[in-house]
MOPAC internal coordinates of N, CA, C and O (Angstrom, degrees):
PM7 1SCF
backbone

  N    0.0000 0     0.00 0     0.00 0    0    0    0
  C    1.5465 1     0.00 0     0.00 0    1    0    0
  C    1.4719 1   109.12 1     0.00 0    2    1    0
  O    1.2310 1   119.52 1   144.16 1    3    2    1
  N    1.2636 1   118.52 1   -35.84 1    3    2    1
  C    1.4665 1   121.57 1  -179.23 1    5    3    2
  C    1.5909 1   108.64 1   -63.39 1    6    5    3
  O    1.2310 1   120.93 1   138.71 1    7    6    5
  N    1.2858 1   115.83 1   -41.29 1    7    6    5
  C    1.4473 1   125.00 1   179.08 1    9    7    6
  C    1.4749 1   112.62 1   -56.71 1   10    9    7
  O    1.2310 1   121.26 1   132.25 1   11   10    9
  N    1.4698 1   115.19 1   -47.75 1   11   10    9
  C    1.3628 1   123.10 1   177.72 1   13   11   10
  C    1.5262 1   112.40 1   -60.63 1   14   13   11
  O    1.2310 1   121.45 1   136.22 1   15   14   13
  N    1.3125 1   114.83 1   -43.78 1   15   14   13
  C    1.4336 1   123.13 1  -179.91 1   17   15   14
  C    1.5261 1   110.91 1   -60.82 1   18   17   15
  O    1.2310 1   121.93 1   136.47 1   19   18   17
  N    1.3544 1   113.91 1   -43.53 1   19   18   17
  C    1.5397 1   119.67 1   175.96 1   21   19   18
  C    1.4430 1   110.32 1   -60.49 1   22   21   19
  O    1.2310 1   121.13 1   138.61 1   23   22   21
  N    1.3614 1   115.45 1   -41.39 1   23   22   21
  C    1.4901 1   120.87 1  -175.66 1   25   23   22
  C    1.5336 1   110.21 1   -64.19 1   26   25   23
  O    1.2310 1   121.43 1   134.73 1   27   26   25
  N    1.3293 1   114.86 1   -45.27 1   27   26   25
  C    1.4538 1   122.32 1   179.79 1   29   27   26
  C    1.4860 1   108.68 1   -59.74 1   30   29   27
  O    1.2310 1   119.93 1   136.09 1   31   30   29
  N    1.4315 1   117.75 1   -43.91 1   31   30   29
  C    1.4718 1   121.99 1   178.05 1   33   31   30
  C    1.5321 1   111.77 1   -56.81 1   34   33   31
  O    1.2310 1   121.77 1   131.67 1   35   34   33
  N    1.3379 1   114.22 1   -48.33 1   35   34   33
  C    1.3939 1   116.94 1  -177.92 1   37   35   34
  C    1.5620 1   110.40 1   -66.56 1   38   37   35
  O    1.2310 1   118.10 1   141.18 1   39   38   37
  N    1.2984 1   121.23 1   -38.82 1   39   38   37
  C    1.4319 1   125.35 1   175.35 1   41   39   38
  C    1.4980 1   109.31 1   -56.11 1   42   41   39
  O    1.2310 1   119.75 1   133.58 1   43   42   41
  N    1.3780 1   118.08 1   -46.42 1   43   42   41
  C    1.4462 1   123.03 1   179.46 1   45   43   42
  C    1.3738 1   112.39 1   -58.94 1   46   45   43
  O    1.2310 1   122.47 1   129.99 1   47   46   45
  N    1.4409 1   112.87 1   -50.01 1   47   46   45
  C    1.5189 1   117.67 1  -176.48 1   49   47   46
  C    1.5533 1   107.18 1   -62.53 1   50   49   47
  O    1.2310 1   118.42 1   141.97 1   51   50   49
  N    1.4085 1   120.61 1   -38.03 1   51   50   49
  C    1.4179 1   120.85 1   175.08 1   53   51   50
  C    1.4783 1   113.62 1   -57.22 1   54   53   51
  O    1.2310 1   121.83 1   134.50 1   55   54   53
  N    1.2826 1   114.10 1   -45.50 1   55   54   53
  C    1.4987 1   117.21 1  -173.57 1   57   55   54
  C    1.5407 1   106.65 1   -71.20 1   58   57   55
  O    1.2310 1   119.32 1   142.92 1   59   58   57
  N    1.3162 1   118.90 1   -37.08 1   59   58   57
  C    1.4688 1   127.53 1   177.63 1   61   59   58
  C    1.5705 1   106.34 1   -59.05 1   62   61   59
  O    1.2310 1   119.73 1   131.84 1   63   62   61
  N    1.2543 1   118.12 1   -48.16 1   63   62   61
  C    1.4685 1   123.53 1  -178.80 1   65   63   62
  C    1.4806 1   109.98 1   -64.22 1   66   65   63
  O    1.2310 1   119.73 1   135.40 1   67   66   65
  N    1.3996 1   118.13 1   -44.60 1   67   66   65
  C    1.4367 1   121.25 1   176.12 1   69   67   66
  C    1.4225 1   115.28 1   -60.60 1   70   69   67
  O    1.2310 1   118.72 1   134.46 1   71   70   69
  N    1.3997 1   120.05 1   -45.54 1   71   70   69
  C    1.4466 1   126.42 1   177.89 1   73   71   70
  C    1.5280 1   108.63 1   -61.65 1   74   73   71
  O    1.2310 1   119.64 1   137.18 1   75   74   73
  N    1.3865 1   118.29 1   -42.82 1   75   74   73
  C    1.4746 1   121.56 1   177.17 1   77   75   74
  C    1.5334 1   110.57 1   -56.90 1   78   77   75
  O    1.2310 1   122.33 1   131.58 1   79   78   77
  N    1.3426 1   113.14 1   -48.42 1   79   78   77
  C    1.4659 1   121.62 1  -177.34 1   81   79   78
  C    1.5362 1   108.25 1   -58.06 1   82   81   79
  O    1.2310 1   120.98 1   131.94 1   83   82   81
  N    1.3453 1   115.72 1   -48.06 1   83   82   81
  C    1.4988 1   121.63 1  -177.81 1   85   83   82
  C    1.5695 1   110.89 1   -61.44 1   86   85   83
  O    1.2310 1   122.28 1   137.54 1   87   86   85
  N    1.3438 1   113.23 1   -42.46 1   87   86   85
  C    1.4482 1   118.72 1  -176.23 1   89   87   86
  C    1.5750 1   105.59 1   -69.20 1   90   89   87
  O    1.2310 1   119.59 1   139.29 1   91   90   89
  N    1.2301 1   118.39 1   -40.71 1   91   90   89
  C    1.4775 1   121.40 1  -179.61 1   93   91   90
  C    1.5364 1   110.16 1   -59.49 1   94   93   91
  O    1.2310 1   122.31 1   134.42 1   95   94   93
  N    1.3968 1   113.19 1   -45.58 1   95   94   93
  C    1.5025 1   118.48 1  -174.37 1   97   95   94
  C    1.6100 1   105.91 1   -68.34 1   98   97   95
  O    1.2310 1   120.86 1   142.17 1   99   98   97
  N    1.3704 1   115.95 1   -37.83 1   99   98   97
  C    1.4094 1   120.81 1   179.10 1  101   99   98
  C    1.5241 1   109.80 1   -64.16 1  102  101   99
  O    1.2310 1   120.66 1   130.58 1  103  102  101
  N    1.3627 1   116.34 1   -49.42 1  103  102  101
  C    1.3716 1   122.15 1   176.88 1  105  103  102
  C    1.6368 1   114.45 1   -54.15 1  106  105  103
  O    1.2310 1   121.59 1   136.59 1  107  106  105
  N    1.2703 1   114.57 1   -43.41 1  107  106  105
  C    1.4868 1   118.43 1  -179.20 1  109  107  106
  C    1.5538 1   107.13 1   -67.85 1  110  109  107
  O    1.2310 1   120.82 1   140.91 1  111  110  109
  N    1.3687 1   116.04 1   -39.09 1  111  110  109
  C    1.4450 1   117.71 1   179.61 1  113  111  110
  C    1.5193 1   112.74 1   -62.65 1  114  113  111
  O    1.2310 1   122.12 1   133.32 1  115  114  113
  N    1.3879 1   113.55 1   -46.68 1  115  114  113
  C    1.4935 1   119.58 1   176.10 1  117  115  114
  C    1.5001 1   111.53 1   -60.43 1  118  117  115
  O    1.2310 1   119.16 1   139.62 1  119  118  117
  N    1.3313 1   119.22 1   -40.38 1  119  118  117
  C    1.4383 1   123.86 1  -177.73 1  121  119  118
  C    1.5483 1   109.42 1   -63.19 1  122  121  119
  O    1.2310 1   120.05 1   134.41 1  123  122  121
  N    1.3512 1   117.51 1   -45.59 1  123  122  121
  C    1.4325 1   122.66 1  -179.57 1  125  123  122
  C    1.4938 1   112.16 1   -67.44 1  126  125  123
  O    1.2310 1   121.67 1   145.68 1  127  126  125
  N    1.4081 1   114.40 1   -34.32 1  127  126  125
  C    1.4737 1   118.28 1   176.51 1  129  127  126
  C    1.4799 1   109.02 1   -69.44 1  130  129  127
  O    1.2310 1   120.11 1   142.07 1  131  130  129
  N    1.3778 1   117.39 1   -37.93 1  131  130  129
  C    1.4389 1   121.61 1  -178.52 1  133  131  130
  C    1.4932 1   112.64 1   -63.71 1  134  133  131
  O    1.2310 1   122.40 1   132.86 1  135  134  133
  N    1.3507 1   113.01 1   -47.14 1  135  134  133
  C    1.4729 1   117.29 1  -179.78 1  137  135  134
  C    1.5547 1   109.88 1   -62.03 1  138  137  135
  O    1.2310 1   121.99 1   140.31 1  139  138  137
  N    1.2800 1   113.79 1   -39.69 1  139  138  137
  C    1.5167 1   117.73 1   176.03 1  141  139  138
  C    1.4775 1   110.13 1   -62.41 1  142  141  139
  O    1.2310 1   119.08 1   131.13 1  143  142  141
  N    1.3503 1   119.36 1   -48.87 1  143  142  141
  C    1.4089 1   124.57 1   177.91 1  145  143  142
  C    1.5233 1   112.07 1   -59.66 1  146  145  143
  O    1.2310 1   118.33 1   139.15 1  147  146  145
  N    1.3135 1   120.80 1   -40.85 1  147  146  145
  C    1.4347 1   124.55 1   177.30 1  149  147  146
  C    1.5333 1   110.55 1   -61.01 1  150  149  147
  O    1.2310 1   120.06 1   130.22 1  151  150  149
  N    1.3217 1   117.48 1   -49.78 1  151  150  149
  C    1.4309 1   121.64 1  -179.41 1  153  151  150
  C    1.5898 1   109.04 1   -63.48 1  154  153  151
  O    1.2310 1   119.54 1   141.55 1  155  154  153
  N    1.3440 1   118.48 1   -38.45 1  155  154  153
  C    1.4019 1   120.49 1   176.26 1  157  155  154
  C    1.5005 1   113.94 1   -63.66 1  158  157  155
  O    1.2310 1   122.08 1   136.56 1  159  158  157
  N    1.3373 1   113.63 1   -43.44 1  159  158  157
  C    1.4907 1   119.71 1   176.69 1  161  159  158
  C    1.5140 1   110.54 1   -63.97 1  162  161  159
  O    1.2310 1   118.84 1   140.83 1  163  162  161
  N    1.3239 1   119.81 1   -39.17 1  163  162  161
  C    1.4298 1   125.30 1   179.77 1  165  163  162
  C    1.6344 1   108.66 1   -61.79 1  166  165  163
  O    1.2310 1   121.99 1   135.42 1  167  166  165
  N    1.3459 1   113.79 1   -44.58 1  167  166  165
  C    1.4684 1   118.95 1  -177.77 1  169  167  166
  C    1.6292 1   107.21 1   -69.62 1  170  169  167
  O    1.2310 1   120.99 1   142.18 1  171  170  169
  N    1.3061 1   115.70 1   -37.82 1  171  170  169
  C    1.4890 1   120.80 1  -176.52 1  173  171  170
  C    1.5291 1   106.65 1   -65.33 1  174  173  171
  O    1.2310 1   120.49 1   131.95 1  175  174  173
  N    1.3342 1   116.68 1   -48.05 1  175  174  173
  C    1.4547 1   119.24 1  -178.60 1  177  175  174
  C    1.5054 1   113.34 1   -66.27 1  178  177  175
  O    1.2310 1   120.86 1   140.48 1  179  178  177
  N    1.3507 1   115.95 1   -39.52 1  179  178  177
  C    1.4284 1   117.35 1   179.86 1  181  179  178
  C    1.6175 1   108.33 1   -63.77 1  182  181  179
  O    1.2310 1   122.32 1   140.09 1  183  182  181
  N    1.3106 1   113.17 1   -39.91 1  183  182  181
  C    1.4594 1   118.60 1   178.06 1  185  183  182
  C    1.5892 1   111.19 1   -63.04 1  186  185  183
  O    1.2310 1   121.80 1   136.51 1  187  186  185
  N    1.3109 1   114.17 1   -43.49 1  187  186  185
  C    1.3883 1   122.74 1   179.17 1  189  187  186
  C    1.6076 1   109.54 1   -60.59 1  190  189  187
  O    1.2310 1   120.32 1   133.11 1  191  190  189
  N    1.2757 1   117.00 1   -46.89 1  191  190  189
  C    1.4058 1   121.63 1  -174.03 1  193  191  190
  C    1.5159 1   106.97 1   -70.22 1  194  193  191
  O    1.2310 1   117.78 1   141.11 1  195  194  193
  N    1.3744 1   121.83 1   -38.89 1  195  194  193
  C    1.3443 1   125.16 1   177.45 1  197  195  194
  C    1.5420 1   109.66 1   -60.53 1  198  197  195
  O    1.2310 1   119.72 1   134.71 1  199  198  197
  N    1.2878 1   118.14 1   -45.29 1  199  198  197
  C    1.4390 1   124.70 1  -178.77 1  201  199  198
  C    1.5980 1   110.45 1   -64.08 1  202  201  199
  O    1.2310 1   121.97 1   137.65 1  203  202  201
  N    1.3060 1   113.83 1   -42.35 1  203  202  201
  C    1.4485 1   121.63 1   177.36 1  205  203  202
  C    1.5073 1   109.45 1   -59.97 1  206  205  203
  O    1.2310 1   120.99 1   130.81 1  207  206  205
  N    1.3557 1   115.72 1   -49.19 1  207  206  205
  C    1.4212 1   123.47 1  -176.69 1  209  207  206
  C    1.5695 1   110.11 1   -61.72 1  210  209  207
  O    1.2310 1   121.98 1   138.53 1  211  210  209
  N    1.3546 1   113.82 1   -41.47 1  211  210  209
  C    1.3566 1   120.17 1  -178.11 1  213  211  210
  C    1.6003 1   112.57 1   -66.56 1  214  213  211
  O    1.2310 1   122.57 1   141.06 1  215  214  213
  N    1.3260 1   112.67 1   -38.94 1  215  214  213
  C    1.4360 1   119.17 1   179.34 1  217  215  214
  C    1.5637 1   114.53 1   -71.33 1  218  217  215
  O    1.2310 1   121.68 1   147.22 1  219  218  217
  N    1.4243 1   114.39 1   -32.78 1  219  218  217
  C    1.4634 1   116.36 1   175.35 1  221  219  218
  C    1.4293 1   107.47 1   -74.18 1  222  221  219
  O    1.2310 1   116.41 1   137.56 1  223  222  221
  N    1.2921 1   124.43 1   -42.44 1  223  222  221
  C    1.4877 1   121.65 1   178.52 1  225  223  222
  C    1.4600 1   109.61 1   -57.68 1  226  225  223
  O    1.2310 1   121.07 1   135.33 1  227  226  225
  N    1.3498 1   115.55 1   -44.67 1  227  226  225
  C    1.5056 1   119.32 1  -177.58 1  229  227  226
  C    1.6039 1   111.77 1   -62.59 1  230  229  227
  O    1.2310 1   121.93 1   141.39 1  231  230  229
  N    1.2844 1   113.90 1   -38.61 1  231  230  229
  C    1.4069 1   123.57 1   178.34 1  233  231  230
  C    1.5407 1   112.80 1   -68.13 1  234  233  231
  O    1.2310 1   121.68 1   139.72 1  235  234  233
  N    1.3000 1   114.39 1   -40.28 1  235  234  233
  C    1.5329 1   119.85 1   179.45 1  237  235  234
  C    1.5136 1   110.68 1   -70.97 1  238  237  235
  O    1.2310 1   118.20 1   149.76 1  239  238  237
  N    1.2714 1   121.04 1   -30.24 1  239  238  237
  C    1.4489 1   123.69 1  -174.95 1  241  239  238
  C    1.5239 1   114.31 1   -74.35 1  242  241  239
  O    1.2310 1   120.10 1   180.00 1  243  242  241

């Protein structure tokens, strides 16, 4: 009985380790995607503001 209990515990720890590994990989993927997204958003907004500024200047002239 003790052996089975020990086996179950090792199985659970293996599953826990696997889940932790998967979560870590997912987290890293999301973080890299987010940093990419943030830089893309920054570029988009800077372009948008530049275009807006250009249009306003053109309109005022």
